[in-house]
C-alpha positions in Angstrom: -10.0 -5.6 41.8 -7.2 -7.4 40.2 -9.6 -9.9 38.6 -11.7 -7.0 37.2 -8.6 -5.4 35.7 -7.5 -8.8 34.3 -11.0 -9.4 32.8 -11.1 -5.9 31.2 -7.6 -6.4 29.7 -8.6 -9.8 28.3 -11.7 -8.3 26.8 -9.8 -5.4 25.2 -7.2 -7.9 23.8 -9.9 -10.1 22.4 -11.7 -7.2 20.7 -8.5 -5.7 19.2 -7.2 -9.1 18.1 -10.5 -9.8 16.4 -10.4 -6.5 14.6 -6.8 -7.2 13.5 -7.9 -10.6 12.2 -10.8 -9.2 10.2 -8.8 -6.3 8.6 -5.7 -8.4 7.8 -7.8 -11.2 6.3 -9.5 -8.7 4.0 -6.1 -7.3 3.1 -4.7 -10.7 2.3 -7.7 -11.4 0.0 -7.0 -8.1 -1.8 -3.3 -8.9 -2.2 -4.0 -12.4 -3.6 -6.7 -11.1 -5.9 -4.4 -8.4 -7.2 -1.6 -10.9 -7.9 -4.1 -13.2 -9.6 -5.5 -10.6 -11.9 -2.1 -9.2 -12.9 -0.8 -12.7 -13.6 -3.9 -13.6 -15.7 -4.2 -10.3 -17.6 -1.5 -10.0 -20.3 -1.9 -6.2 -20.8 -1.3 -5.6 -17.1 1.8 -7.8 -17.1 3.3 -5.9 -20.0 3.0 -2.5 -18.3 6.2 -0.8 -17.1 5.0 -0.3 -13.4 3.8 -3.9 -13.0 6.8 -4.8 -10.8 5.8 -2.0 -8.4 2.3 -3.5 -8.2 3.6 -7.0 -7.7 5.9 -5.8 -5.0 3.2 -3.8 -3.2 0.8 -6.8 -3.3 3.4 -9.2 -2.0 4.7 -7.0 0.8 1.1 -6.2 2.0 0.0 -9.8 1.8 3.1 -11.1 3.7 2.6 -8.4 6.4 -1.1 -9.2 6.7 -0.4 -12.9 6.9 2.1 -12.5 9.7 -0.2 -10.2 11.6 -3.2 -12.5 11.0 -1.2 -15.5 12.3 -0.1 -13.6 15.4 -3.5 -12.4 16.4 -5.2 -15.8 15.7 -2.6 -17.2 18.0 -3.4 -14.7 20.7 -7.1 -15.5 20.4 -6.5 -19.2 20.6 -4.5 -18.7 23.8 -6.9 -16.2 25.4 -4.5 -13.4 24.7 -1.3 -14.2 26.8 1.8 -13.6 24.8 5.0 -15.6 25.5 7.2 -12.8 24.1 9.7 -15.1 22.5 12.6 -13.9 20.4 10.9 -15.2 17.3 7.8 -13.0 17.9 10.0 -10.0 18.8 11.7 -10.4 15.4 8.4 -10.8 13.6 6.4 -8.0 15.3 9.2 -5.4 15.7 11.5 -6.0 12.7 9.8 -8.0 10.0 6.4 -6.2 10.1 8.1 -2.8 10.1 10.4 -3.9 7.3 7.4 -4.8 5.2 5.7 -1.5 6.2 8.6 0.4 4.8 8.7 -1.7 1.6 5.0 -1.2 0.9 5.4 2.6 1.5 8.3 2.8 -0.9 6.4 0.8 -3.5 3.5 3.3 -3.2 6.1 6.1 -3.7 7.3 4.4 -6.9 3.8 4.3 -8.2 3.3 7.9 -7.4 6.6 8.9 -9.1 5.6 6.8 -12.2 2.3 8.7 -12.3 4.1 12.0 -12.1 6.5 11.2 -15.0 3.6 9.8 -17.1 1.5 13.0 -16.7 4.1 15.8 -16.4 6.9 14.5 -18.6 5.1 12.7 -21.4 7.8 13.2 -24.0 10.7 12.0 -21.8 8.6 9.3 -20.1 9.3 6.5 -22.6 13.0 7.0 -22.2 13.0 7.3 -18.5 10.6 4.6 -17.5 11.5 1.1 -18.8 10.5 -2.3 -17.5 14.1 -3.1 -16.5 14.6 0.1 -14.6 11.3 -0.5 -12.8 12.7 -3.9 -11.7 15.9 -2.3 -10.5 13.9 0.3 -8.5 11.7 -2.5 -7.1 14.8 -4.4 -5.9 16.0 -1.1 -4.2 12.6 -0.9 -2.4 13.3 -4.3 -0.8 17.0 -3.6 -0.2 16.9 -0.1 1.4 14.7 -1.1 4.4 17.5 -3.4 5.5 18.8 -0.2 7.1 16.3 -1.0 9.9 18.8 -3.7 11.0 22.0 -2.3 9.7 21.8 1.2 11.3 20.9 0.0 14.8 23.5 -2.7 14.7 26.2 -0.2 13.7 25.1 2.3 16.4 24.3 -0.1 19.3 26.8 -2.8 18.6 24.0 -5.5 18.5 21.1 -6.4 16.3 17.6 -5.5 17.4 15.8 -8.1 19.5 19.1 -9.6 20.6 18.0 -8.9 24.2 14.3 -9.0 23.5 14.2 -5.3 23.0 14.5 -2.8 20.1 16.5 0.4 20.7 15.8 4.1 20.0 18.0 3.9 16.9 15.8 1.2 15.4 12.6 3.3 16.0 14.3 6.4 14.6 15.4 4.7 11.4 11.9 3.3 10.9 10.3 6.7 11.4 12.8 8.4 9.0 12.3 5.8 6.2 8.5 5.8 6.5 8.2 9.6 6.6 10.5 10.1 3.6 8.4 7.6 1.6 5.1 9.2 2.6 6.4 12.7 1.9 7.7 11.7 -1.5 4.3 10.1 -2.4 2.4 13.3 -1.4 4.8 15.6 -3.2 4.5 13.5 -6.4 0.7 13.8 -6.3 0.9 17.5 -5.4 3.3 18.2 -8.3 0.8 16.6 -10.7 -2.0 18.7 -9.3 0.0 21.9 -9.6 1.0 21.1 -13.2 -2.6 20.7 -14.3 -3.6 23.8 -12.3 -1.0 25.7 -14.3 -2.3 24.2 -17.6 -5.9 25.1 -16.6 -5.0 28.8 -16.3 -3.9 28.9 -20.0 -6.4 30.1 -22.5 -8.1 27.2 -24.3 -9.4 27.9 -27.8 -12.0 25.2 -27.5 -14.7 25.0 -24.9 -14.6 21.2 -24.8 -10.9 21.2 -24.2 -11.3 23.8 -21.4 -14.0 21.7 -19.8 -11.8 18.6 -20.0 -8.8 20.5 -18.5 -11.0 21.6 -15.6 -12.2 18.1 -14.9 -8.6 16.8 -15.0 -7.5 19.6 -12.7 -10.2 18.8 -10.2 -9.4 15.1 -10.3 -5.7 15.6 -9.7 -6.3 18.0 -6.8 -8.7 15.5 -5.3 -6.2 12.7 -5.6 -3.5 14.8 -3.8 -6.0 15.7 -1.1 -7.0 12.0 -0.6 -3.3 11.0 -0.3 -2.7 13.7 2.3 -5.8 12.8 4.3 -5.1 9.1 4.3 -1.6 9.5 5.5 -2.6 12.1 8.1 -5.5 10.3 9.6 -4.5 6.6 9.3 -0.7 6.6 9.3 0.3 9.6 11.4 -1.1 8.2 14.7 1.1 5.1 14.1 4.2 7.2 13.6 3.4 9.3 16.7 3.0 6.2 18.8 6.4 4.9 17.5 8.0 8.3 18.5 6.3 8.1 21.9 7.7 4.5 22.3 11.2 5.9 21.9 10.8 7.9 25.2 8.3 5.8 27.2 8.6 2.1 27.8 5.3 1.5 29.5 2.3 2.3 27.2 -1.1 0.9 27.7 -1.8 -1.9 25.2 -5.1 -0.2 24.0 -3.1 3.0 23.2 -0.8 0.9 21.1 -3.5 -1.0 19.3 -5.6 1.9 18.1 -2.8 3.5 15.9 -1.8 0.0 14.7 -5.4 -0.7 13.7 -5.5 2.6 11.8 -2.3 1.6 10.0 -3.7 -1.8 9.0 -6.8 0.1 7.7 -4.5 2.3 5.6 -2.8 -0.8 4.2 -6.2 -2.2 3.3 -6.8 0.9 1.2 -3.4 0.9 -0.5 -4.2 -1.6 -3.3 -7.7 -0.2 -4.2 -6.4 3.4 -4.2 -3.0 3.0 -5.9 -3.1 -0.3 -7.9 -6.8 -0.8 -8.8 -7.0 2.6 -10.5 -6.0 0.9 -13.7 -9.0 0.6 -16.1 -7.6 -2.6 -17.5 -7.5 -4.0 -14.0 -11.0 -3.0 -13.2 -12.2 -4.5 -16.5 -10.4 -7.8 -15.8 -11.6 -7.9 -12.3 -15.2 -7.3 -13.4 -14.9 -9.9 -16.1 -13.5 -12.5 -13.6 -16.2 -11.7 -11.1 -18.9 -12.1 -13.7 -17.4 -15.4 -15.0 -17.0 -16.8 -11.4 -20.6 -15.9 -10.6 -21.8 -17.4 -13.8 -20.0 -20.6 -13.1 -21.4 -20.8 -9.6 -25.0 -20.1 -10.6 -25.2 -21.5 -14.2 -22.2 -23.6 -14.6 -21.1 -21.6 -17.7 -17.3 -21.6 -18.0 -17.0 -20.5 -21.6 -15.3 -17.3 -22.8 -11.9 -15.7 -22.6 -10.6 -14.0 -19.5 -8.4 -11.6 -21.4 -10.7 -8.6 -21.8 -9.6 -5.0 -22.5 -10.6 -1.8 -20.8 -13.6 -1.2 -23.0 -14.6 -4.8 -23.4 -13.9 -4.8 -27.1 -10.9 -5.4 -29.4 -7.3 -4.5 -28.5 -6.9 -1.6 -31.0 -9.8 0.4 -29.6 -8.6 -0.3 -26.1 -5.2 1.0 -26.9 -6.6 4.2 -28.4 -8.8 4.7 -25.4 -5.8 4.2 -23.1 -3.6 6.7 -25.0 -6.3 9.4 -24.8 -6.4 9.1 -21.0 -4.8 11.9 -19.1 -4.8 10.0 -15.9 -2.2 7.2 -15.9 -3.3 3.6 -15.3 -1.0 2.3 -12.7 
């Protein structure tokens, strides 16, 4: 009987670790690709919210790399975990720290989108590259509360005795929920603003049709944000809250919400950072050039393309006419 349970536990561990390895590897590829495109494309580097994208890509890539390394280690050892202090710090503190950083970076992108669309006249004065850098620094500084608050309350740092306390979990839940709520509220405010504009009488039928399309798109974006956080991140938060009251939880019950959370991270960059038309054009250009080099050995041409594949002036005009911001 014991051998059967052991075999079943080992099988579950192998399956879940393999899924973690696959998802985190794809997420690392996304993060590296995002950084590469932003570094290579001059127009993306010059945009005000580029520090938010850099920060989001770095935090997600680091988190995925740590998770990837841990699960590869588990698979190589047939799933036994030595539960050392180092892995306690990595899994309980560092991963959650990076979770909060990525969530706050997404919140910053959502707030930028709100200011760009709803405050177009004051946007150039409010959003500058320097201020975005300061806010990005705050996104990496604020989550240090995960260590500072439990240390002040409990009198010792988390993982000092190979355990994390209720105050650590509570701090993590509060920070993550605040970031998620701020993101959803920013998307919801944009949708409400365009719904209000849609109800105004439009003298031109084309303008009315365009306003309706923008209204539908903004409402759909807000709904997508709500659904993603509800389906993919809420189970993870619920499991963290349950961990505050119950010490013994089946490993499979822990792994399923964590896998959903990793899947959410996998969708962060495509949904929030890759919406930029310049990014999509640069990514498409790079993919075509790479494929051409692999198949034909043709390496000529310039990587620095614009959103419409033509000269910079027409690309700028196209960008200014867009109602949906390119973050």
